VOBA-1610 file (N, C-alpha, C; in pm, whole numbers, padded with zeros to 5 digits, always signed):
BEGIN
Met+08763+16185+05942Met+08669+16225+06083Met+08778+16340+06182Gln+08765+16427+06227Gln+08819+16480+06297Gln+08740+16524+06459Gly+08835+16562+06550Gly+08793+16498+06704Gly+08937+16543+06757Ile+08881+16521+06917Ile+08927+16621+06990Ile+09045+16501+07050Tyr+09183+16496+07051Tyr+09263+16402+07100Tyr+09265+16438+07235Val+09263+16315+07303Val+09258+16338+07455Val+09378+16168+07518Asp+09460+16238+07587Asp+09559+16151+07674Asp+09542+16153+07773Phe+09504+16041+07834Phe+09513+16022+07962Phe+09612+15934+08024Ile+09682+16013+08118Ile+09797+15950+08175Ile+09777+15926+08351Glu+09787+15820+08380Glu+09786+15787+08514Glu+09911+15786+08606Val+09945+15886+08709Val+10053+15914+08758Val+10028+15836+08897Ile+10054+15768+08966Ile+10051+15718+09099Ile+10167+15782+09168Arg+10160+15806+09274Arg+10245+15869+09379Arg+10209+15892+09491Ser+10288+15898+09597Ser+10240+15919+09753Ser+10233+16077+09756Arg+10225+16152+09834Arg+10176+16260+09883Arg+10312+16337+09908Thr+10438+16230+09964Thr+10539+16275+09943Thr+10609+16314+09815Glu+10592+16213+09763Glu+10688+16201+09605Glu+10601+16301+09515Ala+10474+16311+09557Ala+10403+16419+09453Ala+10453+16546+09504Gln+10480+16565+09605Gln+10547+16737+09676Gln+10697+16749+09602Gln+10740+16685+09574Gln+10887+16651+09503Gln+10836+16716+09359Phe+10882+16803+09290Phe+10885+16855+09137Phe+10942+16756+09027His+10816+16763+08953His+10839+16676+08821His+10803+16747+08724Pro+10886+16722+08566Pro+10844+16797+08473Pro+10699+16782+08422Leu+10641+16707+08484Leu+10489+16705+08392Leu+10455+16778+08502Tyr+10451+16864+08541Tyr+10382+16966+08626Tyr+10363+17064+08556Leu+10470+17111+08482Leu+10476+17245+08393Leu+10347+17203+08311Asp+10320+17139+08250Asp+10185+17127+08124Asp+10067+17117+08247Met+10089+17022+08336Met+09941+16999+08402Met+09900+17157+08461Ser+09964+17212+08535Ser+09973+17325+08560Ser+09886+17418+08438Gln+09900+17393+08337Gln+09820+17475+08235Gln+09644+17384+08205Glu+09701+17260+08191Glu+09587+17199+08123Glu+09525+17106+08193Ala+09568+17029+08293Ala+09535+16913+08356Ala+09353+16941+08418Val+09293+16822+08373Val+09159+16840+08434Val+09135+16741+08521Leu+09127+16730+08664Leu+09150+16646+08741Leu+09008+16610+08814Leu+09000+16484+08776Leu+08929+16433+08818Leu+08851+16386+08964Tyr+08906+16388+09039Tyr+08924+16360+09169Tyr+09042+16398+09230Asp+08981+16506+09353Asp+09133+16514+09396Asp+09088+16549+09530Arg+09096+16456+09639Arg+09077+16453+09783Arg+09152+16606+09849Asp+09106+16643+09923Asp+09124+16765+10028Asp+09196+16875+09914Arg+09158+16894+09798Arg+09233+16953+09707Arg+09381+16986+09666Phe+09452+16848+09700Phe+09592+16896+09754Phe+09689+16861+09615Leu+09609+16835+09494Leu+09691+16846+09362Leu+09642+16955+09298Glu+09506+17025+09350Glu+09470+17169+09284Glu+09598+17237+09340Thr+09607+17247+09457Thr+09706+17341+09556Thr+09812+17303+09492Leu+09900+17198+09449Leu+10023+17226+09446Leu+10035+17271+09309Leu+09918+17249+09180Leu+09933+17289+09058Leu+09917+17428+09053Glu+09880+17480+09146Glu+09847+17641+09146Glu+09974+17702+09184Arg+10040+17648+09321Arg+10156+17683+09350Arg+10266+17683+09225Val+10264+17588+09141Val+10360+17585+08987Val+10356+17697+08930Arg+10194+17707+08888Arg+10144+17852+08820Arg+10249+17954+08880Glu+10186+17963+09017Glu+10200+18134+09042Glu+10390+18127+08998Arg+10456+18002+09060Arg+10583+17981+09020Arg+10629+18016+08872Leu+10559+17967+08798Leu+10625+17984+08659Leu+10585+18134+08623Gln+10484+18179+08685Gln+10422+18329+08599Gln+10536+18426+08673Arg+10546+18402+08837Arg+10655+18520+08915Arg+10786+18503+08823Ala+10821+18383+08787Ala+10982+18344+08717Ala+10953+18411+08559Gly+10867+18459+08547Gly+10889+18507+08378Gly+10898+18392+08296Ala+10819+18275+08356Ala+10847+18122+08234Ala+10746+18150+08117Glu+10765+18130+07982Glu+10703+18117+07901Glu+10687+17965+07811Arg+10551+17970+07802Arg+10564+17880+07694Arg+10508+17902+07578Arg+10639+17842+07453Arg+10630+17876+07341Arg+10593+17784+07268Pro+10517+17795+07149Pro+10440+17718+07054Pro+10585+17700+06941Val+10546+17565+06894Val+10610+17515+06802Val+10601+17420+06714Gly+10518+17499+06597Gly+10410+17391+06525Gly+10297+17349+06583Arg+10246+17209+06620Arg+10153+17188+06691Arg+10203+17181+06830Tyr+10340+17153+06876Tyr+10383+17103+07053Tyr+10404+17280+07077Trp+10459+17272+07192Trp+10529+17344+07250Trp+10606+17324+07354Tyr+10690+17420+07391Tyr+10841+17422+07497Tyr+10818+17525+07604Trp+10889+17488+07735Trp+10885+17583+07802Trp+11021+17647+07798Asp+11013+17749+07803Asp+11102+17873+07799Asp+11175+17854+07930Leu+11269+17819+08039Leu+11230+17863+08162Leu+11431+17930+08195Lys+11446+17980+08078Lys+11612+18036+08146Lys+11620+18155+08218Gln+11519+18208+08196Gln+11484+18348+08309Gln+11507+18286+08454Ala+11349+18212+08432Ala+11363+18133+08575Ala+11431+18071+08647Ile+11520+17964+08558Ile+11621+17925+08613Ile+11769+18020+08671Ser+11748+18138+08578Ser+11918+18255+08607Ser+11859+18331+08737Cys+11710+18343+08731Cys+11653+18451+08842Cys+11647+18357+08970His+11704+18230+08947His+11657+18139+09104His+11537+18164+09185Leu+11432+18155+09086Leu+11279+18179+09145Leu+11181+18074+09144Ile+11255+17941+09066Ile+11217+17805+09048Ile+11276+17724+09097Ser+11221+17685+09238Ser+11330+17535+09297Ser+11266+17412+09231Phe+11357+17328+09163Phe+11312+17195+09103Phe+11304+17115+09235Arg+11301+17176+09328Arg+11364+17024+09449Arg+11210+17014+09517Ser+11124+17137+09526Ser+11017+17050+09575Ser+10928+17193+09529Val+10780+17159+09507Val+10700+17212+09470Val+10608+17297+09599
//
């Protein structure tokens, strides 16, 4: 039987904690489906992550069934701050 694999991850953070960058935001910015987002807080945060990744030229590269983020150019240009988003 073939189907779609769904992974549900519950991450609990305060607004202050959520504003600090977490590597999970890279993939979330591309694939997350937000079921409930009071005041569009996380939607706005992930949009800022998407914009910074695009502006910095970061690339998501496939490796078989998986992928990785090529952030070399983004980091060398100092266009992405990993302190906060």
